[in-house]
C-alpha positions in Angstrom: 127.2 7.0 44.3 128.0 10.3 42.7 131.5 11.6 43.3 132.1 15.3 44.1 134.9 17.1 42.0 137.9 18.2 43.9 137.5 21.8 42.7 134.0 22.0 44.3 135.3 20.7 47.6 138.1 23.2 47.6 135.7 26.1 46.9 133.4 24.9 49.7 136.3 24.6 52.1 137.5 28.2 51.3 134.0 29.5 51.7 133.7 27.8 55.1 137.0 29.3 56.3 135.9 32.7 55.1 132.6 32.4 56.9 134.2 31.3 60.1 136.4 34.4 60.1 133.6 36.8 59.2 132.2 39.1 61.9 128.8 39.0 60.4 128.4 35.3 61.1 130.1 35.4 64.5 127.6 34.1 67.1 128.4 36.7 69.6 128.2 39.5 67.1 125.0 38.2 65.6 123.5 37.9 69.1 124.4 41.6 69.9 122.9 42.6 66.5 119.8 40.7 67.2 119.5 42.1 70.7 119.9 45.7 69.5 117.5 45.2 66.7 114.9 43.6 68.8 115.2 46.3 71.5 114.9 49.1 68.9 111.9 47.4 67.4 110.4 47.1 70.9 110.7 50.9 71.6 107.4 51.9 70.3 105.2 54.7 71.4 101.5 55.0 71.5 99.4 58.2 71.4 95.7 58.1 72.0 95.5 61.5 70.3 98.5 63.1 68.7 97.4 66.7 68.1 99.7 69.4 66.7 98.0 72.8 66.5 98.1 75.0 63.4 101.4 76.7 62.7 101.4 80.3 61.3 104.5 82.2 60.5 105.7 84.9 58.0 109.0 84.6 56.2 111.0 87.8 55.6 114.5 88.0 54.0 116.4 91.2 53.7 119.5 91.0 51.6 120.9 94.3 52.7 121.0 93.2 56.4 122.7 89.9 55.4 125.1 91.7 53.1 126.2 94.3 55.7 126.9 91.7 58.4 128.7 89.4 56.0 130.9 92.1 54.5 131.9 93.5 57.8 132.8 90.0 59.2 134.8 89.1 56.0 136.6 92.5 56.0 137.5 92.1 59.7 138.8 88.6 59.0 140.8 89.8 56.0 142.3 92.7 57.9 143.3 90.4 60.8 144.9 88.0 58.3 146.8 90.8 56.7 148.1 92.2 60.0 149.1 88.8 61.1 151.0 88.1 57.9 152.7 91.5 58.1 153.6 91.2 61.7 155.3 87.8 61.2 156.8 88.7 57.8 160.4 88.3 59.1 159.7 84.9 60.6 158.1 83.7 57.4 161.1 84.8 55.4 163.5 83.0 57.7 161.5 79.8 57.5 160.9 80.1 53.7 164.0 78.1 52.9 163.2 75.1 55.0 159.4 75.2 54.5 158.5 77.0 51.3 155.0 75.7 51.2 154.0 77.6 54.4 154.3 81.0 52.8 152.6 79.8 49.7 149.6 78.5 51.6 149.2 81.7 53.5 149.3 83.7 50.2 146.8 81.4 48.7 144.5 81.7 51.8 144.8 85.5 51.6 143.9 85.6 47.9 141.0 83.2 48.6 139.8 85.4 51.4 140.1 88.5 49.2 138.1 86.8 46.5 135.4 85.9 49.1 135.1 89.4 50.3 134.7 90.5 46.7 132.3 87.8 45.5 130.1 86.9 48.5 128.4 90.3 49.0 127.6 90.5 45.3 126.2 87.0 45.2 124.0 87.5 48.3 122.7 90.8 46.9 121.3 89.0 43.9 119.0 87.0 46.1 115.6 88.7 45.9 114.1 90.1 49.0 111.1 88.4 50.5 108.5 90.4 52.5 106.1 88.7 55.0 105.4 85.6 52.9 102.4 84.1 54.8 102.9 80.4 55.6 99.9 78.7 57.2 100.2 75.0 58.1 97.0 73.2 59.0 96.7 71.2 62.3 97.7 67.5 62.4 95.5 65.1 64.4 96.2 61.4 64.5 94.1 59.1 66.7 95.7 56.0 68.2 99.1 56.6 66.8 101.3 53.6 67.4 104.8 52.8 66.1 108.4 53.6 66.6 109.6 57.2 67.0 111.2 57.1 63.6 108.0 56.1 62.0 106.0 58.8 63.7 108.7 61.4 62.8 108.6 60.3 59.2 104.8 60.5 59.2 104.8 64.0 60.7 107.6 65.3 58.4 105.8 63.9 55.3 102.6 65.7 56.3 104.3 69.1 56.8 106.3 68.7 53.6 103.1 68.4 51.6 101.7 71.4 53.5 104.8 73.5 52.6 104.5 72.5 48.9 100.9 73.7 49.0 102.1 77.1 50.3 104.9 77.4 47.8 102.9 79.8 45.6 102.5 82.2 48.5 106.2 82.3 49.0 107.0 82.8 45.4 104.3 85.5 45.1 105.8 87.5 48.0 109.1 88.4 46.3 109.7 92.1 46.0 110.9 92.1 42.4 107.4 90.9 41.5 105.8 93.7 43.5 104.5 91.2 46.2 101.4 90.1 44.3 100.2 88.0 47.3 100.1 91.1 49.5 98.4 93.1 46.8 95.7 90.6 46.3 95.3 90.3 50.1 94.7 94.1 50.3 92.2 94.0 47.5 90.4 91.0 49.0 90.2 92.7 52.3 88.7 95.9 50.8 86.2 94.0 48.7 85.1 91.9 51.6 84.6 94.9 53.8 82.7 96.7 51.0 80.2 93.8 50.9 80.2 92.7 54.5 79.9 96.0 56.3 76.7 97.2 54.6 75.0 93.9 55.2 75.9 94.0 58.9 74.6 97.6 59.1 71.4 96.5 57.4 70.5 94.4 60.4 70.3 97.5 62.5 68.4 99.6 60.0 68.7 102.2 57.2 71.1 104.4 59.3 73.3 101.4 60.0 73.3 100.5 56.3 74.6 103.9 55.4 77.3 103.8 58.0 78.3 100.3 56.9 78.4 101.4 53.3 80.6 104.4 54.1 82.9 102.2 56.2 83.1 99.5 53.5 83.8 102.1 50.8 86.6 103.7 52.9 88.1 100.3 53.5 88.0 99.4 49.8 89.7 102.7 48.8 92.3 102.5 51.6 93.3 98.9 50.9 93.4 99.6 47.1 95.7 102.6 47.6 97.9 100.7 50.2 98.2 97.7 48.0 99.1 99.7 44.9 101.7 101.9 46.5 103.1 98.9 48.4 103.7 97.1 45.1 105.2 100.2 43.5 107.5 100.7 46.6 108.8 97.1 46.4 109.4 97.2 42.6 111.2 100.5 42.7 113.2 99.3 45.7 114.2 96.2 43.8 115.4 98.3 40.9 117.4 100.5 43.3 118.9 97.4 44.8 119.9 96.1 41.4 121.6 99.3 40.4 123.4 99.3 43.7 124.7 95.8 43.0 125.9 97.0 39.6 128.2 99.6 41.3 130.3 96.7 42.8 131.2 99.2 45.6 131.0 97.4 49.0 131.4 100.7 50.9 128.4 102.3 49.1 126.3 99.1 49.6 126.9 99.1 53.4 126.0 102.8 53.8 122.9 102.3 51.6 121.9 99.2 53.6 122.1 101.1 56.9 120.0 103.9 55.4 117.4 101.4 54.1 116.8 100.1 57.6 115.1 103.3 58.7 111.4 102.9 58.8 109.1 105.7 57.5 105.7 106.3 59.0 104.2 108.8 56.7 104.5 110.7 53.4 106.6 113.5 55.0 109.1 111.1 56.5 109.2 109.2 53.2 110.0 112.3 51.2 112.7 113.3 53.7 114.3 109.9 53.8 114.1 109.5 50.0 115.8 112.8 49.6 118.6 111.7 51.8 119.1 108.4 49.9 119.0 110.3 46.6 121.7 112.7 47.9 123.7 109.7 49.1 123.6 108.2 45.6 124.7 111.4 43.9 127.4 112.1 46.5 128.8 108.6 46.4 128.8 108.5 42.6 130.8 111.7 42.3 133.1 111.2 45.3 133.7 107.5 44.4 135.9 108.6 41.5 138.5 109.9 44.0 137.8 107.9 47.2 137.4 104.4 45.7 141.0 104.2 44.3 142.4 105.5 47.6 140.5 102.9 49.6 141.5 100.2 47.2 145.2 101.2 47.3 145.0 101.2 51.1 143.5 97.7 51.3 145.0 95.9 48.3 147.9 97.9 47.0 148.2 98.3 43.2 145.5 95.7 42.5 143.2 97.4 44.9 143.9 100.8 43.2 142.9 99.4 39.8 139.8 97.8 41.3 138.8 101.0 43.0 139.2 103.0 39.8 136.9 100.6 38.0 134.2 100.7 40.6 134.5 104.5 40.8 133.9 104.8 37.0 131.1 102.3 37.0 129.4 104.0 40.1 129.4 107.5 38.5 126.2 106.8 36.4 124.9 103.8 38.4 124.7 105.2 42.0 122.6 108.3 41.1 120.1 106.1 39.2 119.9 103.8 42.3 119.3 106.9 44.4 116.4 107.9 42.1 114.7 104.6 42.5 115.4 104.7 46.3 113.6 108.1 46.4 110.6 106.7 44.5 110.5 103.6 46.8 110.6 105.8 50.0 107.9 108.1 48.8 105.5 105.3 47.9 106.4 103.6 51.1 105.5 106.7 53.1 102.1 106.8 51.3 101.6 103.1 52.2 102.4 103.6 55.8 100.6 106.8 56.3 97.9 105.2 58.5 100.3 103.0 60.5 101.1 104.2 64.1 104.2 102.1 64.5 102.5 99.8 66.9 101.0 102.5 69.1 97.4 101.1 68.8 98.6 97.7 69.8 97.9 97.0 73.5 99.0 94.0 75.5 96.1 91.8 76.3 97.7 90.5 79.5 101.1 90.9 81.3 104.0 88.7 80.1 104.3 85.3 81.6 106.9 84.8 84.4 109.0 81.8 85.2 109.3 80.1 88.5 112.0 80.3 91.1 114.0 77.5 89.3 113.2 78.8 85.8 110.4 76.3 85.4 107.4 77.1 83.3 104.4 77.6 85.5 100.7 77.9 84.7 99.7 81.5 84.0 98.6 83.4 87.1 97.7 87.0 87.1 98.9 87.6 90.6 102.4 86.3 89.7 102.7 88.8 86.9 101.5 91.6 89.1 104.1 90.8 91.7 107.0 90.8 89.2 105.6 94.0 87.6 105.6 95.7 91.0 109.2 94.5 91.7 110.3 95.9 88.4 108.5 99.3 88.8 110.0 100.0 92.3 113.4 98.6 91.7 114.1 98.6 88.0 116.5 96.2 86.4 118.2 95.8 89.8 115.3 94.0 91.5 113.5 92.6 88.5 116.2 89.8 88.2 115.5 88.5 91.7 113.4 85.4 92.0 110.3 85.7 94.2 109.8 83.2 96.9 106.3 84.2 97.8 104.0 87.3 97.9 100.8 88.4 99.4 98.3 91.2 98.8 97.1 92.8 102.0 93.9 94.9 102.1 93.2 96.8 105.3 90.8 99.5 106.6 92.5 102.2 108.6 90.8 105.2 110.3 91.4 108.5 108.7 92.4 109.9 112.1 95.3 107.5 112.4 96.5 108.3 108.9 96.5 112.0 109.4 98.1 111.7 112.9 100.9 109.5 111.5 101.5 111.9 108.6 101.8 114.9 110.9 104.2 113.0 113.2 106.4 112.0 110.2 106.5 115.6 109.0 107.2 116.9 112.5 110.0 114.3 112.9 111.4 115.1 109.4 111.7 118.8 110.4 114.0 118.0 113.2 115.8 115.1 111.5 119.2 115.1 109.9 119.8 116.8 106.6 120.7 113.4 105.0 117.2 112.1 105.4 115.2 115.1 104.2 113.4 115.1 100.9 113.2 117.9 98.4 109.9 119.1 99.8 111.3 119.1 103.3 114.2 121.3 102.3 111.8 123.7 100.5 109.7 123.8 103.7 112.7 124.6 105.8 113.7 127.5 103.5 110.3 129.0 103.7 109.9 128.7 107.5 110.7 132.3 108.3 108.4 133.7 105.6 105.6 131.4 106.6 105.9 132.4 110.3 105.8 136.1 109.4 102.8 135.7 107.1 101.0 133.7 109.8 101.6 136.3 112.4 100.4 139.0 110.1 97.3 137.1 109.3 96.6 136.5 113.0 97.0 140.2 113.8 94.7 141.1 110.9 92.1 138.6 111.9 92.2 139.8 115.5 91.8 143.4 114.3 88.9 142.4 112.0 87.1 140.7 114.8 87.5 143.7 117.1 86.3 146.1 114.4 83.4 144.0 113.0 82.1 142.6 116.2 78.5 143.6 115.4 78.8 143.6 111.6 77.2 140.7 109.7 79.7 140.7 106.8 83.4 141.2 106.5 86.6 140.3 104.6 87.2 136.5 104.9 87.7 133.4 102.8 84.8 131.1 101.8 84.6 127.6 103.0 82.4 125.3 100.9 81.9 121.6 100.4 81.7 119.5 97.2 80.3 116.0 96.8 81.9 113.8 94.2 80.1 110.8 92.9 82.7 109.4 90.4 85.8 107.5 91.2 87.9 110.2 89.5 87.4 113.7 90.8 88.3 115.3 87.4 90.8 117.8 88.8 94.6 118.2 88.9 96.0 118.9 92.4 99.4 120.4 93.4 101.1 121.6 96.6 101.1 125.2 97.7 104.2 127.4 98.1 105.1 125.9 101.5 104.7 122.2 100.4 102.1 121.7 103.1 98.6 122.0 101.7 97.0 120.8 98.5 95.4 123.2 96.0 93.5 122.9 92.7 95.6 123.3 89.6 92.9 122.7 86.9 89.4 121.4 87.0 87.5 119.6 84.3 84.2 121.3 83.3 82.3 118.0 82.8 83.4 116.9 86.3 82.4 120.3 87.7 78.9 120.0 86.4 78.5 116.5 87.9 79.6 117.5 91.4 77.3 119.0 94.0 78.4 122.1 95.9 77.1 122.9 99.4 77.7 125.8 101.8 77.0 129.5 102.2 77.4 130.6 98.6 76.6 134.0 97.1 74.6 134.1 93.8 77.7 134.9 91.7 80.2 133.0 93.7 82.7 130.9 91.7 83.8 127.6 93.3 86.4 125.0 92.4 88.7 127.6 91.0 92.5 127.5 90.5 94.3 128.0 93.8 91.4 126.9 96.1 92.9 125.0 99.0 91.7 121.5 100.0 91.1 121.7 103.8 89.2 118.5 104.5 88.3 115.1 103.1 85.1 113.6 104.5 85.3 116.2 107.3 88.8 115.2 108.4 91.3 118.1 108.4 94.1 117.4 105.9 96.0 120.7 106.2 99.6 120.1 106.8 99.7 116.4 106.4 101.4 116.4 102.9 100.5 116.0 99.3 100.8 112.2 99.0 99.0 111.5 102.3 96.0 113.7 101.1 95.8 111.7 97.8 95.9 108.5 99.8 92.8 109.6 101.8 91.0 110.6 98.6 91.8 107.3 96.8 91.0 105.2 99.8 87.6 106.6 100.8 84.4 105.3 99.3 82.1 107.3 96.9 80.2 109.6 97.2 83.0 111.6 98.7 82.6 115.0 100.4 85.6 117.3 100.1 85.9 120.7 101.8 87.7 123.6 100.1 88.7 127.1 101.1 88.6 129.8 98.4 91.9 131.3 97.3 90.4 134.9 97.2 88.9 136.7 100.1 85.3 137.7 100.1 84.3 141.3 100.8 80.6 140.8 100.3 77.8 139.9 102.7 76.7 136.3 102.5 72.9 135.7 102.4 71.2 133.4 104.8 71.6 129.8 103.4 68.7 127.7 102.3 68.2 124.1 103.3 69.5 123.0 99.9 72.7 125.1 100.3 73.2 123.9 103.8 73.1 120.3 102.6 71.7 118.8 105.8 72.4 115.3 104.5 74.6 113.2 106.7 77.1 112.0 104.0 80.2 110.3 105.4 80.1 112.4 108.6 77.8 110.1 110.5 75.0 112.7 111.2 77.1 115.9 110.9 75.7 118.5 108.6 77.6 120.5 106.1 77.4 123.7 108.1 78.7 121.9 111.2 81.6 120.4 109.3 82.6 123.7 107.8 82.3 125.5 111.1 84.5 122.8 112.8 87.1 123.0 110.1 87.1 126.8 110.3 87.7 126.6 114.1 90.7 124.3 113.6 92.5 126.9 111.6 95.7 125.6 109.9 95.4 122.1 111.2 97.5 122.7 114.3 94.9 121.4 116.7 94.3 117.9 115.3 93.1 116.4 118.6 89.4 117.2 118.1 89.6 115.5 114.7 90.6 112.1 116.2 87.2 111.2 117.6 85.5 112.2 114.4 88.1 110.7 112.0 88.0 107.3 113.7 84.5 106.8 112.2 85.9 107.2 108.7 87.7 104.2 107.2 90.3 104.4 104.4 91.2 101.3 102.4 94.9 100.7 101.9 96.4 98.1 99.6 99.9 96.8 100.2 101.9 94.0 98.7 104.5 92.0 100.7 107.0 90.5 98.3 109.8 88.2 99.6 112.7 87.4 97.2 115.7 85.3 97.7 117.6 88.3 99.1 115.1 90.8 100.6 111.6 91.5 101.8 109.7 94.5 100.4 106.5 96.2 101.7 105.0 98.1 98.8 102.1 100.6 99.0 100.1 100.2 95.8 96.8 102.1 96.0 97.6 105.3 97.9 100.0 106.9 95.3 100.1 107.4 91.6 103.0 104.9 91.5 103.9 102.0 93.8 106.0 103.2 96.8 108.2 101.0 98.9 107.4 101.6 102.5 110.3 99.6 103.7 112.8 97.0 102.5 115.2 94.8 104.4 117.6 92.0 103.6 116.4 88.6 104.8 119.6 88.0 106.8 118.7 90.7 109.3 115.3 89.2 110.2 115.6 87.0 113.3 112.0 86.7 114.5 108.5 87.2 113.2 105.7 88.0 115.6 102.0 88.4 114.9 100.5 90.9 117.3 96.9 90.1 116.7 95.5 92.5 119.3 97.4 95.5 117.7 96.6 94.2 114.1 100.1 94.1 112.8 102.9 91.7 112.0 106.3 92.6 113.5 109.6 91.7 111.9 112.3 92.0 114.5 115.7 92.7 113.1 119.2 92.0 114.4 120.2 95.6 113.7 118.4 98.9 113.8 116.3 99.8 110.8 118.4 102.9 110.1 121.4 100.6 109.7 120.0 98.6 106.8 122.0 98.8 103.6 118.8 100.1 101.8 119.1 103.4 103.7 116.4 105.1 105.8 113.6 103.3 107.6 110.5 104.6 105.8 110.3 104.8 102.0 113.9 104.2 101.1 115.4 105.9 98.1 116.0 103.0 95.8 118.2 105.1 93.5 120.7 105.4 96.4 121.0 101.6 97.0 124.4 101.5 95.5 125.8 104.2 97.7 124.2 102.7 100.8 125.6 99.3 100.0 129.0 100.8 99.4 128.8 102.4 102.9 127.8 99.0 104.3 130.6 97.2 102.6 133.1 99.7 104.1 131.5 99.4 107.5 131.5 95.6 107.5 135.1 95.5 106.3 136.2 97.6 109.3 134.0 95.6 111.7 135.5 92.3 110.5 139.0 93.8 110.8 138.3 94.7 114.4 136.3 91.7 115.7 137.4 88.9 113.3 134.2 86.9 114.0 130.5 86.9 113.5 130.2 89.6 116.1 130.9 92.0 113.2 127.6 91.2 111.6 125.8 92.3 114.8 127.1 95.8 114.8 125.1 98.8 113.5 125.9 101.7 111.3 123.5 103.8 113.3 122.9 102.9 117.0 119.4 101.6 117.7 119.9 101.3 121.5 122.4 102.6 124.0 123.9 101.4 127.3 125.7 104.7 128.0 125.7 108.2 126.5 126.9 111.7 127.3 129.3 114.5 126.3 133.0 114.0 126.2 136.0 115.9 124.9 137.7 114.3 122.0 141.4 115.3 121.3 142.9 115.0 117.9 146.2 116.6 117.0 146.2 120.2 118.3 142.4 120.5 118.5 139.9 119.5 121.2 136.2 119.3 120.3 133.1 118.5 122.4 131.2 115.5 121.1 128.1 113.5 122.1 129.2 109.9 122.6 126.9 106.8 122.5 128.0 103.3 123.5 125.8 100.8 121.6 126.5 97.1 121.4 130.3 96.8 120.8 130.9 100.2 119.1 131.4 103.7 120.3 129.6 106.4 118.3 130.3 110.2 118.5 128.1 112.9 117.2 128.4 116.6 116.6 126.5 119.2 118.7 123.7 119.0 116.1 123.4 115.2 116.7 125.0 114.4 113.3 127.0 111.2 113.3 130.7 111.9 112.8 132.5 108.6 113.5 132.4 105.1 114.8 135.1 103.3 116.9 134.8 99.5 116.9 135.9 98.0 120.3 136.7 94.5 119.0 140.5 94.6 119.4 141.4 97.7 121.5 143.3 98.6 124.7 142.0 101.1 127.2 144.6 103.1 129.1 144.3 106.0 131.6 146.6 108.9 131.5 148.9 109.0 134.6 149.1 112.8 134.4 145.3 113.4 134.0 142.8 111.2 135.8 140.0 112.4 133.5 141.8 111.2 130.3 141.3 107.8 128.6 143.3 106.6 125.6 141.9 104.0 123.1 144.6 102.2 121.1 145.0 98.9 119.2 145.6 95.9 121.3 148.6 95.1 119.2 151.0 98.0 119.9 152.7 97.9 116.5 149.4 98.3 114.6 147.3 101.5 114.2 143.6 101.8 115.3 141.2 101.5 112.4 138.0 103.5 112.8 135.2 104.9 110.6 134.4 108.5 109.8 131.5 110.1 108.0 132.7 112.5 105.4 130.1 114.4 103.5 127.5 111.7 104.2 129.8 108.9 103.0 131.4 106.3 105.3 135.2 106.2 104.9 137.9 104.2 106.7 140.3 106.1 108.9 143.6 104.9 110.4 144.9 106.7 113.5 147.3 105.9 116.4 144.9 106.5 119.2 141.7 108.2 120.3 141.9 110.4 123.4 138.7 111.1 125.4 138.4 113.5 128.3 135.6 113.4 130.8 134.3 116.2 133.1 135.0 114.3 136.3 137.1 111.3 137.4 133.9 109.4 138.4 132.4 109.9 135.0 135.6 108.6 133.4 135.5 105.6 135.6 132.0 104.8 134.5 132.9 105.2 130.8 136.0 103.0 131.2 134.1 100.1 132.8 131.4 100.3 130.2 133.9 100.4 127.4 135.8 97.5 128.9 132.6 95.5 129.1 131.8 96.2 125.5 135.4 95.4 124.4 135.1 92.1 126.2 132.1 91.2 123.9 129.6 91.9 126.6 125.9 92.3 126.5 125.4 88.6 125.9 123.5 85.7 127.6 125.5 83.2 129.6 125.2 80.7 126.8 127.1 83.1 124.5 124.3 84.1 122.2 123.6 87.7 121.3 120.8 89.4 123.3 118.5 91.4 121.1 116.1 93.9 122.7 112.9 94.2 120.6 112.5 98.0 120.3 110.8 100.2 117.7 114.2 101.1 116.3 114.8 97.5 115.3 111.3 96.6 114.1 109.4 96.7 110.9 105.7 96.4 110.7 103.1 95.0 108.3 99.6 96.4 108.9 96.7 94.0 109.1 93.9 96.3 110.3 90.6 94.6 109.6 92.4 92.0 107.5 90.8 88.5 107.9 92.7 85.9 109.9 92.6 83.4 107.1 94.8 85.8 105.1 97.2 86.8 107.9 97.9 83.4 109.3 99.4 81.8 106.1 101.4 84.9 105.6 102.9 84.7 109.1 103.7 81.0 108.6 105.4 81.7 105.2 107.5 84.5 106.8 108.6 82.2 109.6 109.6 79.4 107.2 111.5 81.9 105.1 113.4 83.2 108.1 114.3 79.7 109.2 115.6 78.7 105.7 117.3 81.9 104.5 118.3 83.7 107.6 122.0 83.4 108.6 122.1 81.7 112.0 123.8 83.9 114.6 126.3 82.3 117.0 
């Protein structure tokens, strides 16, 4: 038996002990390692088809941009460091004895920072510029890819690395100091290809096509050759200018030059102008640098900076003008190169930009989504464009022309007696010209009556011509404008091509001129449109089908005798009038006069249908009803926050959807009921914030949210005397909900008294006097007052009201006590809302299919249930 040496046994024993203490051979450690390794190996992925589409991008590097930003940041850091060291100089000196290394480290950091600000810009400026280096990576397609994620990543990266190496020559050939040979060859190749391809394509058409193709190819060859040559010359001269600017070692000059080089020139003229500026800059900086550079250096770095500034000033004297000369040559050649570019004006978007979902999720592209967001941005700007849309719906309806004209006249009639705050610019112009218009109308009526009496048996006389024009195209080809009184629509200009395509009917003299400037538009399809407004008239024109008959009245009076009309001039065709001839339509419009008697037009106008297009858009905060097709730009018919909607009702018989609000439509924070002024949203919301603050201060509960800035209903109203100080004024008081409103004699709102926390006391000396004070005697009464159209908070001790009789005062006192006790409620304690026209918004659904309206109503009801604040 062979014996084992003791040395071998000792070595084996030591190795055993080492292995037992090693973590690598620990069973638990090894088990964890094995488990992790096996699990990582088990995480394999499988792709039936791994397809990465081609990647195309252009690489551009501008050293002047990088240099400017880097220099500014480094100088800011250096100045901050310097100010910090200067500010704490005393503290550093005190601590220098105990910690001498601290001051030395800061000095070292300062010198390092100064060296960086001196060296980094110069180093970066030596990196050559790169202009649109084309990199085109082919697609990657792997079938049945199976393996770990690291294997697949390594495989993909290896593929694209090889692709980039194949594109390296394009990157190197796009440097400016070489004149961008890749771009030059691309221009030449494009010109040669067009010179060969265009004639061959034209030859397929014939000899004439060949000549056109040859001319087009020759022009492309010459244009691309000139562009490529001047582009290379511009880049080479710009590189030389950049190099000489680097030699100046002047950071200040390099920053100013870099900012000037960012300006893009679009033509030869701009190139010469910009080049002259840069040449002047180089000459000026070279001469002024002798004086200014030492001063700047001394200010920044003391004596060392002064020496450095002196050196850069001496070097820059010959170098900077030479750089300016090369910059001038670069700009001039660049202007020739860009002479045919329109700075992107010929580029048109193929489709609207994609929008994200409500939770910023990426949705499939849908044209309707983009239209809804585009409308929201057009009508509300940046204020509404940031809101997320919950849902939207396009509503197409057919409305009779009689209803449109009647509603337009009612709005204008209501606007003439409304408050001055809700009048538009045209309404104010109309008010200022009322007296002049009345005098002219009276004079015309007297003259017409005198003319009828004089020319009773005469066949001709002085009058204005009525004629009819039939338009067959969608666009009429004429510009329209309002008359002096902002009531009727007249012709501003007329396109001659559209004039020749239109057909004129009526009693026309041989030499009579029609469709002239100033001719008044009196009817559309036989419906009288005088006095309904400019936009309403355009809505009728846009909404009616073609061919369209439009009736005009000449601007000048005729003093000649009109011949007997022929059948062609009469135009006995029916057109849109449903059997009515041209002569009958013109005679009826003439008998209506200025549109005052619109009742006879109703029966006739009901036969004509006008198509209206609206969009109902509901965001997370508000609902908007936008008129799209009737105006040149989208117009918001109404807008309301969602929290004010408490019920949605579909009135199928009346063809409308009603949105009942908890407040009156005139009390919405968006302003007036119809077509709110979106530019005034901020002022309206400010007024609403002041109003709600006072309401919450008075009521201290959700009852404050139920009050209105403008009363929509009334439980009691009448005249009372209001005492204030030494004055007594007569006001019209309205009790609505839990607030008391008082108006001036012109029915302008003057103030609001909330009745949430008040005490009502009668005067012992006068039985007709009532005092309203705060329920807490030590506190004043907080009310609201309208000052110059703005809602302001007013604090006063009491409000004193005086009635005409004691019985009237007793009625007011009982009503006010009922409102102050939170009256006008159901027995269950919930607020009782009366659905009236003053607290209702409507969505028209005339002739809209039920399968479109029903989902819209369901969506509105669900939105109200989710987003509406529940009232107590």
